[in-house]
C-alpha positions as CSV (number, residue, x, y, z in Angstrom):
1,M,0.0,0.0,0.0
2,G,3.0,2.3,-0.4
3,E,4.3,4.4,2.4
4,A,2.7,3.3,5.7
5,S,0.1,5.7,7.1
6,T,0.4,6.6,10.8
7,I,-2.6,6.0,12.9
8,L,-2.9,7.5,16.4
9,I,-5.2,5.6,18.9
10,V,-6.5,7.6,21.8
11,D,-8.3,5.3,24.3
12,D,-8.1,4.9,28.1
13,D,-8.9,1.2,27.8
14,P,-5.5,-0.7,27.4
15,I,-7.3,-3.8,26.1
16,A,-9.1,-1.8,23.4
17,R,-5.8,-0.1,22.4
18,E,-3.9,-3.4,22.1
19,A,-6.7,-5.0,20.0
20,L,-6.7,-2.0,17.6
21,E,-2.9,-2.0,17.4
22,A,-2.8,-5.7,16.7
23,L,-5.5,-5.5,14.0
24,L,-4.1,-2.4,12.2
25,S,-0.4,-3.3,12.4
26,S,-1.1,-6.5,10.5
27,K,-2.6,-4.4,7.7
28,G,0.6,-2.3,7.3
29,Y,-0.3,0.8,9.4
30,Q,2.3,2.5,11.7
31,M,0.7,2.7,15.1
32,V,1.0,5.4,17.9
33,S,-1.1,5.2,21.0
34,A,-2.2,7.5,23.9
35,S,-4.0,6.5,27.1
36,N,-5.9,9.8,27.7
37,G,-6.9,13.0,26.0
38,F,-3.9,15.1,27.2
39,D,-1.4,12.5,26.1
40,G,-3.3,12.2,22.8
41,L,-2.9,15.9,22.1
42,A,0.8,15.7,22.8
43,R,1.4,12.6,20.7
44,A,-0.6,14.1,17.8
45,A,1.6,17.2,17.9
46,E,4.7,15.0,17.8
47,C,3.8,12.8,14.8
48,T,1.1,14.6,12.8
49,P,-0.8,11.3,12.1
50,D,-2.7,10.4,8.9
51,A,-5.8,9.6,11.0
52,I,-6.9,9.5,14.7
53,L,-9.0,6.9,16.3
54,L,-10.5,8.7,19.2
55,D,-12.5,7.2,22.1
56,V,-15.4,9.4,23.3
57,M,-15.8,8.3,26.9
58,M,-12.5,9.0,28.7
59,P,-11.9,10.5,32.2
60,G,-10.4,13.9,32.6
61,M,-10.9,15.1,29.0
62,N,-13.5,13.3,26.8
63,G,-13.2,12.7,23.1
64,F,-15.4,15.7,22.2
65,E,-13.0,18.1,24.0
66,V,-10.0,16.4,22.4
67,C,-11.6,16.8,19.0
68,K,-12.4,20.4,19.6
69,R,-8.8,21.2,20.6
70,L,-7.3,19.3,17.7
71,R,-9.4,21.4,15.3
72,A,-8.2,24.6,17.0
73,D,-4.5,23.6,16.3
74,A,-3.5,24.9,12.8
75,R,-1.0,22.0,12.4
76,L,-3.6,19.3,13.2
77,A,-6.9,20.9,12.1
78,E,-7.2,18.8,8.9
79,V,-6.2,15.4,10.3
80,P,-9.1,13.0,9.9
81,I,-10.7,11.9,13.2
82,I,-12.9,8.7,13.6
83,M,-14.7,8.7,16.9
84,I,-15.1,5.2,18.5
85,T,-18.1,5.2,20.9
86,A,-20.6,3.0,22.5
87,L,-23.1,5.8,22.3
88,D,-25.6,5.3,19.5
89,D,-27.8,8.3,20.0
90,R,-28.3,11.1,17.5
91,D,-27.4,13.9,19.8
92,A,-23.9,12.4,20.6
93,R,-23.2,12.1,16.9
94,L,-24.3,15.7,16.2
95,L,-22.1,16.9,19.0
96,G,-19.2,15.0,17.5
97,L,-19.8,16.5,14.1
98,R,-20.0,20.0,15.6
99,T,-16.6,19.5,17.3
100,G,-15.0,18.4,14.0
101,A,-15.2,14.6,13.8
102,D,-15.1,13.1,10.3
103,D,-16.7,9.7,11.0
104,F,-18.0,7.4,13.7
105,I,-17.8,3.7,14.5
106,S,-19.6,2.0,17.4
107,K,-18.3,-0.4,19.9
108,P,-18.1,-3.3,19.6
109,F,-16.7,-2.5,16.2
110,D,-16.6,-4.7,13.1
111,S,-13.0,-5.1,12.1
112,L,-13.7,-5.2,8.3
113,E,-15.9,-2.1,8.6
114,L,-13.2,-0.2,10.6
115,E,-10.5,-1.2,8.1
116,A,-12.6,-0.1,5.1
117,R,-13.4,3.3,6.7
118,L,-9.8,3.8,7.7
119,R,-8.5,2.9,4.3
120,T,-10.9,5.3,2.7
121,I,-10.3,8.2,5.0
122,T,-6.5,7.9,4.9
123,R,-6.6,7.8,1.1
124,L,-8.8,10.9,1.0
125,N,-6.4,12.6,3.4
126,R,-3.4,11.8,1.3
127,F,-5.2,13.2,-1.7
128,R,-6.2,16.3,0.2
129,R,-2.6,16.9,1.3
130,L,-1.4,16.4,-2.3
131,M,-3.9,18.9,-3.6
132,T,-2.9,21.4,-0.8
133,E,0.8,21.0,-1.7
134,R,0.0,21.4,-5.3
135,A,-2.0,24.6,-4.7
136,R,0.9,26.0,-2.6
137,F,3.4,25.1,-5.3
138,E,1.2,26.7,-8.0
139,W,0.9,29.8,-6.0
140,I,4.7,30.0,-5.6
141,V,5.3,29.3,-9.3
142,E,2.6,31.8,-10.3
143,H,4.2,34.6,-8.2
144,S,7.8,33.7,-9.0
145,E,10.2,36.3,-10.4
146,D,11.3,33.7,-12.9
147,S,9.0,32.4,-15.6
148,Y,8.1,28.7,-15.9
149,L,6.5,26.9,-18.8
150,I,5.5,23.3,-19.2
151,L,5.8,22.2,-22.9
152,G,4.3,19.1,-24.5
153,D,6.4,16.5,-26.4
154,L,6.0,18.6,-29.6
155,G,7.0,21.9,-28.0
156,E,3.4,23.2,-27.5
157,I,2.7,25.2,-24.4
158,R,0.7,23.4,-21.8
159,Y,1.2,25.8,-18.9
160,A,2.8,29.3,-18.5
161,N,3.0,31.2,-15.2
162,S,2.2,34.9,-15.1
163,R,5.8,36.0,-15.6
164,A,6.2,33.8,-18.7
165,R,3.0,35.2,-20.1
166,L,4.4,38.7,-19.5
167,Y,7.6,37.9,-21.3
168,L,5.9,36.2,-24.3
169,G,3.3,39.0,-24.6
170,L,0.3,36.8,-23.8
171,P,-2.9,37.8,-21.9
172,Q,-2.7,37.1,-18.2
173,D,-5.4,34.4,-18.7
174,S,-3.5,31.2,-18.0
175,N,-5.3,29.4,-20.8
176,A,-4.4,32.0,-23.5
177,A,-1.1,30.3,-24.3
178,L,-2.3,26.7,-24.4
179,G,-1.5,24.8,-27.6
180,Q,0.8,27.5,-29.1
181,D,4.3,26.5,-30.1
182,F,6.9,27.9,-27.7
183,I,9.6,28.6,-30.3
184,D,7.2,30.2,-32.8
185,L,5.8,32.4,-30.0
186,A,9.3,33.4,-28.7
187,C,10.6,34.2,-32.1
188,Q,7.8,36.9,-32.5
189,R,9.6,39.0,-29.9
190,Y,13.1,37.7,-29.5
191,R,16.1,36.3,-31.3
192,C,17.3,32.8,-30.3
193,Q,21.0,33.0,-29.4
194,P,23.4,31.4,-30.1
195,S,21.7,29.8,-33.1
196,D,23.8,26.6,-33.0
197,A,22.6,25.8,-29.5
198,W,18.9,26.2,-30.6
199,Q,19.4,23.8,-33.5
200,V,19.4,20.9,-31.0
201,W,16.7,22.3,-28.7
202,P,15.9,21.1,-26.2
203,E,18.7,18.5,-26.0
204,Q,21.8,19.3,-23.9
205,F,25.5,18.7,-24.7
206,P,27.7,17.0,-22.1
207,Q,28.4,20.4,-20.7
208,P,25.5,22.9,-19.9
209,V,24.7,25.0,-23.0
210,M,23.7,28.6,-22.6
211,R,20.7,29.6,-24.6
212,Y,19.2,33.1,-24.7
213,L,16.2,35.0,-26.0
214,V,17.5,38.4,-26.9
215,Q,15.3,41.4,-27.7
216,P,17.8,43.7,-29.6
217,E,18.8,47.1,-28.5
218,T,17.1,50.1,-30.1
219,T,17.8,53.8,-30.1
220,T,15.3,54.2,-27.2
221,A,15.7,51.0,-25.2
222,R,18.4,48.6,-24.1
223,A,18.5,45.0,-25.1
224,T,16.5,42.5,-23.1
225,W,18.1,39.1,-22.3
226,L,16.3,36.0,-21.1
227,Q,18.3,33.0,-20.2
228,V,16.6,29.8,-21.1
229,E,17.2,26.8,-18.8
230,V,16.0,23.2,-19.1
231,P,16.0,21.7,-15.6
232,H,17.4,18.2,-15.4
233,L,14.1,16.5,-14.4
234,P,13.0,12.9,-15.1
235,L,11.3,12.8,-18.4
236,V,8.1,10.7,-18.7
237,A,6.6,10.0,-22.1
238,G,3.5,12.1,-22.6
239,M,4.2,14.3,-19.6
240,G,6.1,17.1,-21.4
241,W,9.0,19.0,-19.9
242,V,9.7,22.1,-17.9
243,I,11.7,25.2,-19.0
244,C,12.6,28.3,-17.1
245,L,13.1,31.8,-18.6
246,R,15.3,33.9,-16.3
247,D,15.6,37.6,-16.9
248,V,19.4,38.4,-16.9
249,T,19.0,41.9,-18.3
250,A,19.9,43.3,-14.8
251,R,23.1,41.3,-15.0
252,Q,23.9,42.8,-18.3
253,A,23.3,46.3,-16.9
254,L,25.6,45.5,-14.0
255,Q,28.2,44.5,-16.6
256,R,27.7,47.8,-18.3
257,D,28.4,49.5,-15.0
258,I,31.6,47.5,-14.8
259,Y,32.5,48.7,-18.3
260,S,32.6,52.3,-17.1
261,F,34.8,51.3,-14.2
262,Q,37.2,49.3,-16.4
263,S,38.1,52.4,-18.5
264,L,39.7,53.9,-15.4
265,V,41.4,50.6,-14.5
266,S,42.7,50.1,-18.0
267,H,44.6,53.3,-17.9
268,K,46.1,52.4,-14.5
269,L,47.3,49.0,-15.8
270,M,48.5,50.0,-19.2
271,T,50.5,53.0,-18.1
272,P,53.2,51.0,-16.2
273,L,53.0,48.1,-18.6
274,N,53.9,50.0,-21.8
275,P,57.3,51.2,-20.5
276,L,57.9,47.7,-19.1
277,V,57.5,46.1,-22.5
278,A,59.5,48.9,-24.2
279,G,62.3,48.6,-21.6
280,L,62.6,44.9,-22.0
281,E,62.8,45.3,-25.8
282,L,65.6,47.8,-25.3
283,L,67.4,45.6,-22.8
284,K,67.2,42.7,-25.1
285,A,68.7,44.7,-28.0
286,E,71.5,46.2,-25.8
287,T,72.6,43.0,-24.1
288,R,72.2,40.4,-26.9
289,A,75.8,40.9,-28.1
290,W,77.7,40.6,-24.8
291,A,75.4,38.8,-22.2
292,N,75.7,35.1,-21.7
293,A,73.0,32.7,-23.0
294,E,71.4,32.3,-19.6
295,V,70.9,36.1,-19.2
296,N,69.5,36.4,-22.8
297,E,67.1,33.5,-22.2
298,L,65.9,35.1,-19.0
299,I,65.3,38.5,-20.8
300,D,63.5,36.6,-23.6
301,A,61.2,34.9,-21.1
302,A,60.4,38.2,-19.3
303,L,59.6,39.9,-22.6
304,R,57.3,37.0,-23.7
305,G,55.5,37.3,-20.4
306,A,55.1,41.0,-20.6
307,N,53.9,40.8,-24.2
308,G,51.5,38.0,-23.2
309,L,50.2,40.1,-20.3
310,Y,49.8,43.1,-22.6
311,D,47.8,41.0,-25.1
312,Q,45.6,39.6,-22.3
313,F,44.8,43.1,-21.0
314,M,43.9,44.3,-24.5
315,N,41.6,41.3,-25.1
316,I,39.8,41.9,-21.8
317,F,39.4,45.6,-22.4
318,A,38.1,44.9,-25.9
319,Y,35.6,42.4,-24.5
320,L,34.4,44.8,-21.8
321,D,34.0,47.5,-24.4
322,S,32.0,45.3,-26.8
323,P,28.4,46.5,-25.9
324,A,29.4,50.1,-26.3
325,L,30.9,49.2,-29.7
326,A,27.7,47.6,-30.8
327,Q,25.5,50.6,-29.9
328,V,22.9,51.5,-32.6
329,G,24.0,54.5,-34.4
330,E,26.3,55.2,-37.4
331,G,26.8,51.7,-38.7
332,C,29.4,50.1,-40.9
333,S,29.1,50.4,-44.7
334,L,29.9,47.2,-46.7
335,A,32.0,49.3,-49.0
336,Q,34.5,49.6,-46.1
337,L,34.7,45.8,-45.6
338,E,37.4,44.9,-48.2
339,P,39.9,47.6,-47.2
340,M,39.2,46.9,-43.5
341,V,39.9,43.1,-44.0
342,T,43.0,43.8,-46.1
343,R,44.5,46.2,-43.4
344,L,43.7,43.8,-40.6
345,G,45.3,40.9,-42.5
346,T,48.5,43.0,-42.9
347,E,48.5,43.9,-39.2
348,I,48.2,40.4,-37.9
349,G,50.3,38.6,-40.5
350,L,47.6,36.9,-42.5
351,E,49.1,36.2,-45.9
352,S,46.1,34.9,-47.9
353,V,42.6,36.6,-47.6
354,T,40.0,37.4,-50.1
355,V,36.8,39.4,-49.8
356,T,33.7,39.1,-51.9
357,V,30.9,41.7,-51.6
358,P,28.3,41.8,-54.4
359,A,28.3,45.2,-56.2
360,S,24.6,45.5,-55.3
361,L,25.5,45.6,-51.6
362,Q,28.5,48.0,-51.7
363,A,26.4,50.9,-50.5
364,T,24.6,48.9,-47.9
365,R,25.0,50.1,-44.3
366,L,24.8,47.8,-41.3
367,T,23.5,48.4,-37.8
368,L,26.8,47.3,-36.3
369,S,29.3,50.1,-35.8
370,I,32.5,50.4,-37.7
371,Q,34.5,49.8,-34.5
372,G,32.4,46.7,-33.7
373,M,32.8,45.3,-37.2
374,E,36.6,45.8,-37.1
375,L,36.9,44.2,-33.6
376,A,34.8,41.2,-34.6
377,L,36.8,40.6,-37.8
378,R,40.1,41.0,-36.0
379,E,39.1,38.3,-33.5
380,I,37.9,35.9,-36.2
381,L,40.9,36.3,-38.4
382,E,43.3,35.9,-35.4
383,N,41.5,32.7,-34.5
384,A,42.0,31.5,-38.1
385,I,45.8,31.9,-37.7
386,K,45.8,30.5,-34.2
387,F,44.1,27.3,-35.1
388,H,45.8,26.6,-38.4
389,P,48.5,23.8,-38.1
390,Q,51.1,25.9,-39.9
391,R,49.5,29.3,-38.9
392,T,49.2,30.1,-42.6
393,P,45.4,29.9,-43.3
394,A,43.8,30.8,-46.6
395,V,40.7,32.9,-45.6
396,E,37.7,33.9,-47.6
397,V,35.2,36.5,-46.4
398,I,32.0,36.2,-48.3
399,V,28.9,38.5,-48.0
400,T,25.4,37.6,-49.3
401,Q,22.0,39.1,-48.7
402,V,19.4,37.4,-46.6
403,G,15.9,38.7,-47.4
404,D,15.3,42.4,-47.2
405,T,16.6,43.1,-43.7
406,D,19.9,41.2,-43.2
407,I,23.2,40.2,-44.7
408,C,25.2,37.0,-44.1
409,L,28.9,37.4,-43.6
410,R,30.9,34.2,-43.7
411,V,34.6,33.9,-42.8
412,C,35.9,30.5,-44.1
413,D,39.3,29.1,-43.2
414,D,41.2,25.9,-43.9
415,G,42.5,25.1,-40.5
416,L,41.3,22.6,-38.0
417,T,38.0,20.7,-37.8
418,L,36.4,21.0,-34.4
419,S,34.7,18.4,-32.3
420,P,31.0,18.7,-31.4
421,E,31.9,19.7,-27.8
422,Q,34.2,22.4,-29.1
423,L,31.5,23.7,-31.5
424,A,29.0,23.8,-28.6
425,Q,31.3,25.8,-26.3
426,V,33.1,28.2,-28.6
427,W,30.9,31.2,-27.6
428,T,31.8,30.7,-23.9
429,P,34.4,33.2,-22.5
430,Y,37.8,31.7,-21.9
431,Y,36.8,28.3,-23.2
432,Q,40.1,26.5,-24.1
433,A,39.8,24.3,-27.2
434,E,43.0,22.4,-26.3
435,K,42.6,19.0,-24.8
436,N,43.8,19.4,-21.2
437,F,42.4,22.9,-20.5
438,T,45.7,24.0,-19.0
439,G,45.1,27.6,-20.0
440,Q,48.7,27.9,-21.3
441,V,48.0,26.7,-24.9
442,S,46.2,29.2,-27.1
443,G,42.5,28.6,-26.9
444,M,39.3,30.4,-27.7
445,G,40.0,33.1,-25.1
446,L,37.6,36.0,-25.2
447,G,37.5,36.2,-29.0
448,L,34.4,34.5,-30.1
449,S,32.4,35.3,-27.0
450,L,33.3,38.9,-27.8
451,V,32.0,38.5,-31.4
452,A,28.8,37.0,-30.1
453,A,28.2,39.9,-27.6
454,L,28.7,42.4,-30.5
455,V,26.4,40.6,-32.9
456,W,23.6,39.7,-30.4
457,N,23.3,43.2,-29.1
458,V,22.4,44.5,-32.5
459,G,19.9,41.7,-33.1
460,G,22.1,39.5,-35.3
461,T,23.0,35.8,-35.0
462,S,26.3,33.9,-34.9
463,R,27.2,30.4,-35.9
464,L,30.3,28.4,-36.2
465,Y,30.4,25.0,-38.0
466,N,32.9,22.7,-39.8
467,R,33.4,22.9,-43.5
468,T,32.2,20.0,-45.5
469,D,34.5,20.4,-48.5
470,R,37.8,20.4,-46.6
471,A,39.3,20.9,-43.1
472,G,38.5,24.2,-41.4
473,V,35.6,26.1,-40.0
474,I,33.1,28.8,-41.1
475,V,32.1,31.6,-38.8
476,E,28.7,32.9,-40.0
477,L,27.3,36.2,-38.8
478,T,23.9,37.3,-39.8
479,L,23.7,41.1,-39.3
480,P,20.7,43.4,-39.6
481,L,20.8,46.3,-42.1
482,A,20.5,49.9,-40.8
483,R,17.0,51.2,-41.3
């Protein structure tokens, strides 16, 4: 019968108590007993039984008074009470009902009748408790700061709490969303980012995958970010699954506050670092001819460390500046793309790079700023060099139009092919693509997460996938046109 129900017997007759305990213990009930009304109240408070068998005629405090006091206790008010009495008159039963009894059974009782009534009343009590807990849970979910939805096996909405209905632009009537496809509804107001993670929705990779619904920034409002979580709950066929939408816009705003602070910090850090690097360069040049090999090796190591530190600082500052660089305003013209890529290739040592922009798109202007476009391309092109076995990739930058509102910019290289795990994690800051995650081998760093932050903030999308015609990857950015 599942988890054993606890039955409290309150009776001053020890023979009656023992008979009831023997009968009900054999049926799987857990028994607790009390010899008088005062002891019965104390034992009830200790164990919160599933039902109470209460004798009416007891010295000191009769069953009616015990029942009345039980009903006055908030913790015990709903525990079922069956009164056992030799009284068979109408007035006694009415008094019992007025004091809160649920049922009566007369002495000498029929064991089958008692067992049947007890089984029924404990089952009803279990169901009542379940419904009470469900009502409490629903109240908590309905008033939660996070939004929760229950989706069917096909992705249709079966339930949405008030916060979810607010985010999805639905009427507050809880039935308004029923049957609608969650993805279709979300895409009416948000962009699904990163797009690769949503291609396998709702499945998870071995590591947690971050998924967002992003409402792009406009000239009058900041972007809205909803983090989409799929709790790891047991899945039962036909029962659907739960998702949580957590508003992380405030977290993004906090980061923007940090950005203003970092501009001050960057100056404090870079001011002493620049002369340090320059000084080590001069020291290396002056001592190379006469210093011994050990000294020269030490100077080389110090210079490599200083340059590495300088590069890390520059990457971090660029990442922190990325939302400001993506601000809606004077966007980048596609006519600027080819000279921009050529200049960047020269600066970073990229020997082979071609740019293809259709003549019909040369005058097209993007929402993404010139600074944002340059920073994104620099990170992508540096990654192409970093992950090429000989650090000599051949890179193609190809632009095509997507509908009337977007362009697609693809950066194709011929370097390494990435694993599914690497493809799933490339947009994560400081994710290291090398096997042992030591942090010492060149990895993804902040590069691609920086690109994603730039692109998502203007309402674009970013993807990275392996080439099918040869080794290498394609970074694909879909960018909105300026209106």
